[in-house]
ZALO-846594 format. One line per field, with one value per residue: residue number from 1; x, y, z of N, C-alpha, C in turn. Coordinates in nm, 2 decimals, padded with zeros to 4 digits. Example, Ala and Ser with C-alpha at 12.3 -4.5 7.8 and 13.67 -1.06 7.14 Angstrom:
resi <- (1:2)
nc1 <- (01.32:01.28)
nc2 <- (-00.57:-00.22)
nc3 <- (00.78:00.71)
cac1 <- (01.23:01.37)
cac2 <- (-00.45:-00.11)
cac3 <- (00.78:00.71)
cc1 <- (01.32:01.29)
cc2 <- (-00.33:00.00)
cc3 <- (00.78:00.79)
// end
This chain:
resi <- (1:2:3:4:5:6:7:8:9:10:11:12:13:14:15:16:17:18:19:20:21:22:23:24:25:26:27:28:29:30:31:32:33:34:35:36:37:38:39:40:41:42:43:44:45:46:47:48:49:50:51:52:53:54:55:56:57:58:59:60:61:62:63:64:65:66:67:68:69:70:71:72:73:74:75:76:77:78:79:80:81:82:83:84:85:86:87:88:89:90:91:92:93:94:95:96:97:98:99:100:101:102:103:104:105:106:107:108:109:110:111:112:113:114:115:116:117:118:119:120:121:122:123:124:125:126:127)
nc1 <- (-00.39:-00.28:-00.28:-00.37:-00.20:-00.35:-00.58:-00.48:-00.42:-00.65:-00.74:-00.58:-00.52:-00.45:-00.24:-00.19:00.07:00.06:00.11:00.27:00.24:00.39:00.37:00.18:00.26:00.52:00.67:00.70:00.98:01.06:00.95:00.69:00.63:00.33:00.03:-00.25:-00.59:-00.92:-01.25:-01.47:-01.70:-01.65:-01.70:-01.56:-01.21:-00.84:-00.53:-00.21:00.09:00.43:00.70:01.05:01.33:01.22:01.21:01.09:01.15:01.44:01.71:01.75:01.52:01.26:01.00:00.68:00.52:00.20:00.01:-00.09:-00.10:-00.25:-00.20:-00.35:-00.47:-00.75:-00.78:-00.75:-00.67:-00.67:-00.51:-00.49:-00.38:-00.09:00.24:00.56:00.84:01.11:01.46:01.72:01.72:01.68:01.50:01.33:01.13:00.83:00.49:00.18:-00.17:-00.46:-00.79:-01.06:-01.40:-01.61:-01.74:-01.69:-01.50:-01.30:-01.26:-01.18:-00.94:-00.81:-00.78:-00.61:-00.38:-00.34:-00.23:-00.02:00.14:00.19:00.37:00.59:00.68:00.56:00.44:00.18:00.14:-00.02:-00.09)
nc2 <- (-04.70:-04.46:-04.09:-03.84:-03.57:-03.36:-03.34:-03.23:-02.99:-02.85:-02.76:-02.58:-02.23:-01.96:-01.67:-01.33:-01.13:-00.82:-00.55:-00.24:-00.06:00.14:00.15:-00.10:-00.43:-00.38:-00.40:-00.16:-00.10:00.04:00.14:00.34:00.63:00.66:00.86:00.91:01.04:01.10:01.18:01.35:01.20:00.98:00.91:00.98:00.98:01.04:00.93:00.97:00.92:00.90:00.84:00.83:00.85:00.62:00.31:00.37:00.60:00.58:00.60:00.39:00.29:00.21:00.22:00.38:00.59:00.55:00.56:00.50:00.17:-00.05:-00.35:-00.66:-00.98:-00.92:-00.77:-00.48:-00.14:00.19:00.50:00.81:01.02:01.12:01.26:01.37:01.49:01.73:01.76:01.99:01.96:01.66:01.40:01.29:01.22:01.06:01.14:01.04:01.06:00.91:00.91:00.85:00.78:00.67:00.47:00.22:00.21:00.31:00.10:-00.10:-00.01:-00.01:-00.27:-00.34:-00.22:-00.31:-00.57:-00.49:-00.36:-00.55:-00.73:-00.56:-00.46:-00.22:00.01:00.14:00.48:00.73:01.08)
nc3 <- (00.17:-00.06:-00.02:-00.23:-00.35:-00.46:-00.31:-00.08:-00.18:-00.24:-00.02:00.09:00.15:-00.03:00.00:-00.09:-00.04:00.13:-00.04:-00.20:-00.50:-00.75:-01.01:-01.19:-01.08:-01.02:-00.73:-00.45:-00.25:-00.04:00.28:00.37:00.57:00.73:00.75:00.95:00.92:01.07:01.02:01.28:01.30:01.17:00.92:00.70:00.59:00.56:00.42:00.43:00.27:00.27:00.10:00.13:-00.09:-00.27:-00.45:-00.70:-00.78:-00.85:-01.05:-01.22:-01.27:-01.51:-01.53:-01.57:-01.33:-01.24:-01.04:-00.71:-00.60:-00.36:-00.27:-00.19:-00.04:-00.08:-00.28:-00.47:-00.39:-00.51:-00.57:-00.73:-00.65:-00.65:-00.59:-00.67:-00.51:-00.53:-00.45:-00.44:-00.73:-00.77:-00.76:-00.47:-00.31:-00.28:-00.24:-00.15:-00.15:-00.01:-00.01:00.20:00.16:00.29:00.57:00.51:00.32:00.49:00.67:00.50:00.40:00.65:00.70:00.50:00.58:00.82:00.74:00.58:00.77:00.94:00.78:00.74:00.97:01.09:01.33:01.53:01.62:01.82:01.75)
cac1 <- (-00.43:-00.20:-00.35:-00.32:-00.14:-00.45:-00.67:-00.45:-00.41:-00.77:-00.78:-00.51:-00.55:-00.34:-00.25:-00.11:00.11:00.02:00.22:00.23:00.30:00.35:00.33:00.12:00.35:00.65:00.66:00.80:01.05:01.08:00.83:00.64:00.56:00.19:-00.01:-00.40:-00.68:-01.04:-01.35:-01.52:-01.81:-01.61:-01.75:-01.43:-01.07:-00.74:-00.41:-00.10:00.20:00.56:00.82:01.18:01.41:01.16:01.26:01.02:01.22:01.55:01.75:01.75:01.37:01.21:00.86:00.60:00.43:00.07:-00.07:-00.05:-00.17:-00.21:-00.26:-00.35:-00.57:-00.88:-00.79:-00.66:-00.70:-00.59:-00.54:-00.39:-00.32:00.07:00.33:00.70:00.92:01.24:01.54:01.83:01.68:01.67:01.36:01.37:01.01:00.69:00.38:00.06:-00.28:-00.58:-00.92:-01.17:-01.53:-01.72:-01.69:-01.65:-01.35:-01.20:-01.25:-01.11:-00.81:-00.75:-00.74:-00.49:-00.27:-00.30:-00.16:00.11:00.21:00.25:00.48:00.69:00.73:00.52:00.36:00.06:00.14:-00.12:-00.02)
cac2 <- (-04.61:-04.32:-03.97:-03.76:-03.43:-03.26:-03.34:-03.14:-02.88:-02.79:-02.72:-02.47:-02.09:-01.87:-01.54:-01.23:-01.02:-00.67:-00.46:-00.11:-00.04:00.28:00.08:-00.23:-00.53:-00.36:-00.37:-00.09:-00.18:00.13:00.13:00.47:00.71:00.70:00.95:00.90:01.14:01.06:01.27:01.32:01.13:00.86:00.88:01.02:00.99:01.07:00.85:01.04:00.83:00.98:00.76:00.87:00.77:00.51:00.25:00.40:00.71:00.52:00.63:00.28:00.25:00.26:00.22:00.50:00.61:00.56:00.59:00.41:00.06:-00.10:-00.49:-00.76:-01.08:-00.88:-00.70:-00.36:00.01:00.26:00.65:00.86:01.14:01.09:01.37:01.37:01.62:01.73:01.82:01.99:01.89:01.55:01.33:01.21:01.18:01.04:01.17:00.99:01.07:00.84:00.97:00.74:00.87:00.61:00.39:00.08:00.24:00.32:-00.03:-00.19:00.05:-00.03:-00.41:-00.37:-00.16:-00.40:-00.67:-00.43:-00.30:-00.68:-00.76:-00.45:-00.41:-00.10:00.03:00.24:00.56:00.83:01.22)
cac3 <- (00.05:-00.06:-00.03:-00.34:-00.32:-00.49:-00.21:00.01:-00.27:-00.26:00.11:00.11:00.12:-00.07:00.04:-00.15:00.05:00.13:-00.11:-00.25:-00.61:-00.83:-01.15:-01.17:-01.11:-00.95:-00.57:-00.40:-00.13:00.06:00.36:00.40:00.67:00.68:00.86:00.91:00.99:01.04:01.07:01.41:01.28:01.14:00.78:00.61:00.63:00.48:00.46:00.36:00.25:00.24:00.06:00.12:-00.19:-00.32:-00.57:-00.80:-00.84:-00.87:-01.19:-01.29:-01.28:-01.63:-01.51:-01.52:-01.20:-01.28:-00.92:-00.61:-00.58:-00.24:-00.30:-00.10:-00.07:-00.11:-00.42:-00.50:-00.36:-00.59:-00.56:-00.85:-00.59:-00.62:-00.64:-00.65:-00.46:-00.57:-00.35:-00.52:-00.85:-00.77:-00.72:-00.37:-00.22:-00.32:-00.14:-00.20:-00.05:-00.03:00.06:00.22:00.17:00.36:00.67:00.44:00.26:00.61:00.72:00.39:00.41:00.76:00.68:00.42:00.65:00.93:00.67:00.53:00.89:01.00:00.71:00.72:01.10:01.12:01.44:01.53:01.74:01.81:01.79)
cc1 <- (-00.36:-00.30:-00.29:-00.30:-00.25:-00.54:-00.63:-00.45:-00.54:-00.82:-00.69:-00.55:-00.45:-00.36:-00.16:-00.06:00.06:00.15:00.17:00.31:00.27:00.32:00.30:00.24:00.48:00.63:00.76:00.86:01.07:00.94:00.80:00.62:00.42:00.11:-00.19:-00.48:-00.82:-01.14:-01.40:-01.63:-01.76:-01.64:-01.64:-01.31:-00.96:-00.61:-00.32:00.03:00.32:00.65:00.97:01.27:01.35:01.23:01.22:01.09:01.39:01.59:01.75:01.61:01.32:01.06:00.79:00.51:00.28:-00.03:-00.01:-00.13:-00.15:-00.31:-00.24:-00.45:-00.71:-00.90:-00.69:-00.73:-00.62:-00.64:-00.43:-00.33:-00.16:00.16:00.47:00.76:01.07:01.32:01.68:01.83:01.68:01.54:01.37:01.26:00.90:00.58:00.25:-00.06:-00.40:-00.70:-01.02:-01.30:-01.64:-01.66:-01.65:-01.52:-01.26:-01.16:-01.16:-00.97:-00.73:-00.71:-00.63:-00.36:-00.23:-00.20:-00.01:00.19:00.28:00.38:00.59:00.74:00.69:00.46:00.28:00.11:00.05:-00.03:-00.11)
cc2 <- (-04.47:-04.19:-03.90:-03.63:-03.32:-03.25:-03.22:-02.99:-02.80:-02.74:-02.61:-02.33:-02.02:-01.73:-01.44:-01.14:-00.90:-00.60:-00.33:-00.11:00.09:00.24:-00.07:-00.34:-00.51:-00.32:-00.27:-00.14:-00.09:00.15:00.29:00.52:00.72:00.77:00.94:01.01:01.08:01.18:01.25:01.22:00.99:00.81:00.89:01.00:01.00:00.99:00.92:00.94:00.91:00.86:00.84:00.79:00.63:00.46:00.30:00.51:00.69:00.55:00.49:00.22:00.30:00.25:00.35:00.50:00.64:00.57:00.53:00.29:00.00:-00.25:-00.57:-00.87:-01.07:-00.79:-00.58:-00.23:00.09:00.41:00.71:01.00:01.11:01.21:01.33:01.49:01.60:01.81:01.85:01.95:01.77:01.47:01.25:01.14:01.16:01.07:01.14:01.00:00.98:00.88:00.85:00.83:00.79:00.52:00.26:00.10:00.25:00.18:-00.14:-00.13:00.00:-00.20:-00.43:-00.29:-00.25:-00.52:-00.62:-00.40:-00.46:-00.74:-00.69:-00.41:-00.28:-00.10:00.14:00.37:00.69:00.97:01.31)
cc3 <- (00.06:-00.09:-00.13:-00.29:-00.35:-00.41:-00.09:-00.03:-00.24:-00.13:00.16:00.07:00.07:-00.06:-00.03:-00.05:00.03:00.07:-00.16:-00.38:-00.67:-00.96:-01.13:-01.19:-01.05:-00.83:-00.53:-00.26:-00.02:00.14:00.39:00.53:00.64:00.82:00.84:01.00:00.96:01.09:01.20:01.39:01.23:00.98:00.68:00.67:00.54:00.53:00.38:00.36:00.20:00.23:00.04:00.02:-00.21:-00.44:-00.70:-00.87:-00.86:-01.02:-01.28:-01.33:-01.43:-01.64:-01.49:-01.39:-01.24:-01.16:-00.83:-00.58:-00.45:-00.27:-00.20:-00.14:-00.11:-00.24:-00.40:-00.45:-00.45:-00.55:-00.67:-00.79:-00.55:-00.67:-00.59:-00.60:-00.49:-00.47:-00.41:-00.65:-00.88:-00.70:-00.59:-00.28:-00.30:-00.22:-00.22:-00.10:-00.12:00.05:00.07:00.25:00.24:00.47:00.61:00.36:00.37:00.66:00.62:00.39:00.55:00.78:00.60:00.50:00.77:00.87:00.62:00.66:00.94:00.92:00.70:00.85:01.14:01.25:01.44:01.64:01.72:01.83:01.83)
// end
C-alpha cells in the first residue's frame, strides 16, 4: 500500500526563521550589534540594537519605518523605540531599544535572540 504524502505533511513542523523587520513584511538583512543589560534582581532588562547602514535606510527603500519587529516561530516582539542617526546629513544608523519589564519578557527575548544568533552567526561576549 502506498503512503500518502498528506500523512507525512501532518507530522512536519514548520519554523519561521528569526528575523528583524522595521516595516512589517520587509526583512532587515544587516545584522546589528546588540547590547544587553539586566537588573541585579533579574526582573527587568534592556536590549540596544545598533544597525550600521541598514537596508531600511537605503535610498531605494520606499517602506516607512514603523517600529522594530522581532519575528520568529513564537510570534512577534515589538518596540517603537527606534531612532535614526545621521552622519554628514545622511542616514547611516538605526538604534532600537527594547525594554523587558518582567522575567517572562526577558526569557522570551532570549529565546528569540538564540534563534536569531544561530541563523546569523552571532556570538555572546561579556563586557
